[in-house]
N, CA, C and O of each residue as an XYZ file, in Angstrom:
312
protein
N      18.771     -6.104     17.530
C      17.676     -5.839     16.636
C      18.216     -5.397     15.290
O      19.101     -4.545     15.207
N      17.675     -5.983     14.244
C      18.089     -5.639     12.893
C      16.995     -4.812     12.227
O      15.820     -5.177     12.282
N      17.371     -3.707     11.602
C      16.414     -2.841     10.943
C      16.461     -3.061      9.436
O      17.498     -3.450      8.899
N      15.330     -2.812      8.740
C      15.325     -2.947      7.281
C      16.374     -2.050      6.643
O      16.649     -0.951      7.125
N      16.949     -2.531      5.563
C      17.984     -1.779      4.866
C      17.400     -0.772      3.892
O      18.008      0.264      3.626
N      16.223     -1.071      3.359
C      15.647     -0.242      2.313
C      14.147     -0.091      2.556
O      13.495     -1.009      3.054
N      13.616      1.059      2.204
C      12.180      1.309      2.244
C      11.798      1.828      0.870
O      12.265      2.887      0.451
N      10.950      1.085      0.166
C      10.542      1.447     -1.184
C       9.033      1.650     -1.219
O       8.280      0.771     -0.800
N       8.586      2.800     -1.717
C       7.162      3.014     -1.967
C       6.919      2.759     -3.453
O       7.589      3.333     -4.311
N       5.959      1.897     -3.741
C       5.653      1.511     -5.115
C       4.350      2.202     -5.496
O       3.294      1.839     -4.979
N       4.399      3.189     -6.387
C       3.233      3.998     -6.733
C       2.265      3.251     -7.638
O       2.659      2.645     -8.635
N       0.994      3.308     -7.271
C      -0.086      2.703     -8.048
C      -1.044      3.798     -8.511
O      -1.127      4.862     -7.896
N      -1.758      3.531     -9.590
C      -2.710      4.521    -10.110
C      -3.894      4.715     -9.182
O      -4.385      5.834     -9.027
N      -4.368      3.612     -8.549
C      -5.513      3.719     -7.648
C      -5.570      2.483     -6.752
O      -4.783      1.550     -6.913
N      -6.501      2.489     -5.817
C      -6.635      1.382     -4.867
C      -6.982      0.057     -5.532
O      -6.640     -1.002     -5.008
N      -7.653      0.099     -6.671
C      -8.083     -1.127     -7.337
C      -6.902     -2.002     -7.756
O      -7.034     -3.225     -7.807
N      -5.767     -1.404     -8.051
C      -4.604     -2.158     -8.499
C      -3.752     -2.741     -7.378
O      -2.851     -3.539     -7.636
N      -4.028     -2.352     -6.146
C      -3.187     -2.775     -5.028
C      -3.199     -4.283     -4.789
O      -2.122     -4.853     -4.613
N      -4.351     -4.970     -4.772
C      -4.314     -6.420     -4.520
C      -3.466     -7.186     -5.543
O      -2.748     -8.116     -5.174
N      -3.542     -6.810     -6.803
C      -2.733     -7.477     -7.823
C      -1.251     -7.187     -7.619
O      -0.412     -8.067     -7.814
N      -0.928     -5.963     -7.227
C       0.464     -5.611     -6.961
C       0.985     -6.384     -5.753
O       2.100     -6.906     -5.779
N       0.171     -6.456     -4.684
C       0.556     -7.253     -3.514
C       0.814     -8.702     -3.912
O       1.803     -9.300     -3.488
N      -0.079     -9.265     -4.730
C       0.073    -10.661     -5.175
C       1.357    -10.841     -5.980
O       2.039    -11.857     -5.844
N       1.689     -9.855     -6.820
C       2.932     -9.906     -7.590
C       4.143    -10.009     -6.662
O       5.013    -10.856     -6.863
N       4.195     -9.146     -5.650
C       5.341     -9.181     -4.726
C       5.385    -10.491     -3.930
O       6.465    -11.017     -3.663
N       4.218    -11.015     -3.554
C       4.193    -12.307     -2.832
C       4.645    -13.440     -3.734
O       5.481    -14.252     -3.337
N       4.096    -13.507     -4.956
C       4.371    -14.625     -5.858
C       5.786    -14.613     -6.422
O       6.430    -15.659     -6.498
N       6.271    -13.456     -6.814
C       7.578    -13.363     -7.471
C       8.728    -13.262     -6.471
O       9.776    -13.878     -6.669
N       8.543    -12.491     -5.398
C       9.643    -12.230     -4.467
C       9.478    -12.873     -3.097
O      10.355    -12.740     -2.244
N       8.368    -13.568     -2.876
C       8.149    -14.197     -1.573
C       7.886    -13.193     -0.470
O       8.175    -13.461      0.696
N       7.334    -12.026     -0.831
C       7.047    -10.993      0.168
C       5.978    -11.475      1.136
O       5.147    -12.321      0.807
N       6.025    -10.915      2.330
C       4.969    -11.195      3.302
C       4.405     -9.874      3.797
O       5.140     -8.918      4.042
N       3.088     -9.842      3.940
C       2.413     -8.643      4.427
C       2.539     -8.599      5.937
O       2.173     -9.554      6.622
N       3.059     -7.489      6.463
C       3.204     -7.351      7.908
C       2.243     -6.310      8.484
O       2.025     -6.273      9.695
N       1.664     -5.461      7.622
C       0.674     -4.497      8.085
C      -0.156     -4.077      6.881
O       0.368     -3.943      5.775
N      -1.445     -3.872      7.095
C      -2.323     -3.453      6.017
C      -3.299     -2.401      6.527
O      -3.915     -2.573      7.579
N      -3.434     -1.321      5.782
C      -4.374     -0.252      6.105
C      -5.475     -0.289      5.055
O      -5.217     -0.063      3.873
N      -6.707     -0.576      5.486
C      -7.831     -0.672      4.568
C      -8.803      0.472      4.793
O      -8.898      1.008      5.898
N      -9.528      0.848      3.740
C     -10.563      1.863      3.881
C     -11.799      1.195      4.474
O     -12.343      0.244      3.912
N     -12.223      1.704      5.603
C     -13.442      1.256      6.278
C     -14.242      2.519      6.593
O     -13.711      3.623      6.466
N     -15.500      2.385      6.998
C     -16.236      3.592      7.378
C     -15.494      4.407      8.451
O     -15.508      5.638      8.414
N     -14.857      3.730      9.391
C     -14.124      4.429     10.447
C     -12.906      5.167      9.899
O     -12.720      6.347     10.196
N     -12.073      4.491      9.103
C     -10.870      5.157      8.589
C     -11.226      6.241      7.588
O     -10.526      7.249      7.492
N     -12.306      6.050      6.841
C     -12.726      7.083      5.897
C     -13.146      8.352      6.644
O     -12.930      9.462      6.157
N     -13.746      8.187      7.823
C     -14.140      9.359      8.610
C     -12.913     10.125      9.120
O     -13.020     11.306      9.454
N     -11.756      9.467      9.183
C     -10.512     10.141      9.579
C      -9.854     10.845      8.402
O      -8.849     11.534      8.575
N     -10.409     10.681      7.210
C      -9.849     11.317      6.028
C      -8.905     10.434      5.234
O      -8.310     10.902      4.264
N      -8.747      9.168      5.612
C      -7.900      8.264      4.833
C      -8.611      7.944      3.529
O      -9.785      7.576      3.531
N      -7.908      8.083      2.426
C      -8.556      7.887      1.132
C      -7.818      6.893      0.238
O      -8.022      6.875     -0.976
N      -6.978      6.082      0.826
C      -6.286      5.066      0.036
C      -5.925      3.895      0.935
O      -5.844      4.028      2.156
N      -5.711      2.758      0.312
C      -5.301      1.566      1.045
C      -3.820      1.336      0.797
O      -3.280      1.745     -0.231
N      -3.173      0.684      1.739
C      -1.768      0.365      1.548
C      -1.397     -0.868      2.359
O      -2.031     -1.201      3.359
N      -0.349     -1.528      1.893
C       0.213     -2.679      2.593
C       1.678     -2.407      2.845
O       2.360     -1.815      2.007
N       2.162     -2.833      3.987
C       3.596     -2.819      4.253
C       4.028     -4.272      4.097
O       3.579     -5.149      4.834
N       4.895     -4.509      3.138
C       5.347     -5.865      2.842
C       6.853     -5.944      3.046
O       7.569     -4.966      2.832
N       7.323     -7.103      3.457
C       8.754     -7.328      3.607
C       9.239     -8.349      2.602
O       8.632     -9.402      2.407
N      10.348     -8.012      1.970
C      11.081     -8.926      1.106
C      12.479     -8.964      1.705
O      13.295     -8.077      1.456
N      12.746     -9.991      2.491
C      14.008    -10.025      3.233
C      14.066     -8.860      4.194
O      13.213     -8.738      5.073
N      15.075     -7.989      4.037
C      15.231     -6.806      4.879
C      14.730     -5.539      4.199
O      15.065     -4.433      4.624
N      13.935     -5.690      3.151
C      13.435     -4.539      2.406
C      11.937     -4.369      2.638
O      11.165     -5.308      2.446
N      11.525     -3.167      3.053
C      10.105     -2.844      3.179
C       9.627     -2.294      1.844
O      10.244     -1.391      1.280
N       8.533     -2.838      1.346
C       7.915     -2.367      0.112
C       6.483     -1.985      0.444
O       5.761     -2.755      1.078
N       6.070     -0.795      0.015
C       4.713     -0.342      0.286
C       4.031     -0.009     -1.044
O       4.232      1.080     -1.582
N       3.221     -0.943     -1.587
C       2.413     -0.602     -2.753
C       1.311      0.363     -2.298
O       0.501      0.015     -1.439
N       1.279      1.561     -2.865
C       0.370      2.591     -2.373
C      -0.167      3.438     -3.528
O       0.572      3.811     -4.440
N      -1.463      3.730     -3.469
C      -2.071      4.619     -4.452
C      -1.757      6.066     -4.081
O      -1.535      6.378     -2.911
N      -1.738      6.922     -5.055
C      -1.448      8.318     -4.768
C      -2.575      8.955     -3.970
O      -3.727      8.534     -4.081
N      -2.258      9.953     -3.176
C      -3.277     10.573     -2.324
C      -4.334     11.309     -3.145
O      -4.097     11.708     -4.285
N      -5.495     11.475     -2.538
C      -6.559     12.214     -3.188
C      -7.480     11.352     -4.022
O      -8.412     11.864     -4.642
N      -7.236     10.044     -4.050
C      -8.078      9.146     -4.841
C      -9.266      8.751     -3.980
O      -9.113      7.996     -3.020
N     -10.440      9.252     -4.311
C     -11.629      8.972     -3.508
C     -12.837      8.980     -4.433
O     -12.994      9.883     -5.255
N     -13.680      7.979     -4.298
C     -14.939      7.893     -5.045
C     -14.723      8.019     -6.554
O     -15.518      8.646     -7.254
N     -13.631      7.411     -7.049
C     -13.414      7.360     -8.494
C     -12.856      8.609     -9.137
O     -12.752      8.670    -10.362
N     -12.494      9.607     -8.352
C     -11.881     10.782     -8.950
C     -10.867     11.390     -7.992
O     -10.905     11.153     -6.785
N      -9.962     12.179     -8.558
C      -8.935     12.810     -7.722
C      -9.474     14.109     -7.158
O     -10.206     14.844     -7.821
N      -9.093     14.374     -5.918
C      -9.445     15.657     -5.315
C      -8.263     16.601     -5.464
O      -7.121     16.147     -5.532
N      -8.505     17.867     -5.515
C      -7.398     18.819     -5.649
C      -6.816     19.130     -4.287
O      -7.439     18.923     -3.246
N      -5.582     19.642     -4.338
C      -4.950     20.076     -3.097
C      -4.007     19.144     -2.620
O      -3.388     19.368     -1.580
């Protein structure tokens, strides 16, 4: 079994920018999405407040992710 060599988190301003960022990694680097966490009524009830994708570029995991606390158009404190 071969494990990824690198894990990179790519910070985004908010969830709205994630699809374009995912498309950038797919189009430019040939990344493939292997897991995606979306906000749904169920996940929101668990307190998840951002969406993220786990993408692979060769042996590198890239996760375009919005910063925590982004919910309903404003940041929460804490």
